[in-house]
C-alpha positions in Angstrom: -45.5 -19.2 -6.5 -45.5 -17.6 -10.0 -46.0 -14.2 -8.3 -43.0 -14.7 -6.1 -40.9 -15.7 -9.2 -42.1 -12.7 -11.1 -41.2 -10.4 -8.2 -37.7 -11.8 -8.0 -37.2 -11.4 -11.8 -38.6 -7.8 -11.6 -36.1 -7.0 -8.8 -33.2 -8.5 -10.6 -34.1 -6.7 -13.9 -34.5 -3.4 -12.1 -31.1 -3.8 -10.4 -29.5 -4.8 -13.7 -31.1 -1.8 -15.5 -30.6 0.8 -12.8 -27.0 0.0 -11.9 -25.4 1.1 -15.2 -27.5 4.3 -15.2 -26.5 5.1 -11.6 -22.8 4.4 -12.3 -22.9 6.6 -15.5 -24.4 9.5 -13.5 -21.7 9.2 -10.9 -19.0 9.0 -13.5 -20.3 12.1 -15.3 -20.6 14.0 -12.1 -17.0 13.2 -11.2 -15.7 14.4 -14.6 -17.3 17.8 -14.1 -15.1 18.5 -11.1 -12.2 20.8 -12.0 -8.9 19.9 -10.3 -7.0 22.6 -8.4 -3.9 23.6 -10.4 -2.6 26.2 -8.0 1.2 26.3 -8.5 1.9 27.0 -4.9 0.0 23.9 -3.8 1.9 21.8 -6.4 5.2 23.3 -5.2 4.3 22.4 -1.6 3.4 18.9 -2.5 6.7 18.4 -4.5 8.6 19.8 -1.5 6.9 17.3 0.8 7.6 14.5 -1.6 11.3 15.5 -1.6 11.4 15.7 2.1 9.7 12.3 2.5 12.1 10.7 0.0 15.2 12.2 1.7 14.0 11.0 5.1 13.2 7.5 3.8 16.7 7.3 2.1 18.4 8.4 5.4 16.4 5.8 7.4 17.3 3.1 4.9 21.0 4.1 5.0 20.9 3.8 8.8 19.1 0.4 8.7 21.7 -0.8 6.1 24.6 0.3 8.3 23.1 -1.4 11.4 22.5 -4.6 9.4 26.1 -4.6 8.2 27.3 -4.1 11.8 25.0 -7.0 12.9 26.4 -9.2 10.2 29.9 -8.4 11.2 29.2 -9.2 14.8 27.6 -12.5 13.8 30.6 -13.4 11.7 32.9 -12.6 14.7 30.8 -14.8 17.0 30.9 -17.6 14.5 34.7 -17.3 14.3 34.9 -17.4 18.1 32.7 -20.5 18.4 34.4 -23.3 20.3 33.4 -27.0 20.1 33.2 -28.7 23.5 34.0 -32.4 23.4 34.1 -33.3 27.1 30.6 -34.8 27.5 30.5 -37.5 24.8 30.6 -41.1 25.9 
């Protein structure tokens, strides 16, 4: 029973000791990677961002116009609503 407990404690200690070392190595390896700063790539990405923003704004304008039209039609239907009183006792 003591051997099993010692084994579990050894496993837990090894995980606790090795995890920070492993994470530190991964972090140090990621900081050594140099980012690409090619101006043409950055310009293409900015153009794509502008295109996406413009397309999104146009779509939102269309949705807004359709919602306003829908609200106007609902208001017209509410104005045209008629109460029927013939079936009450």
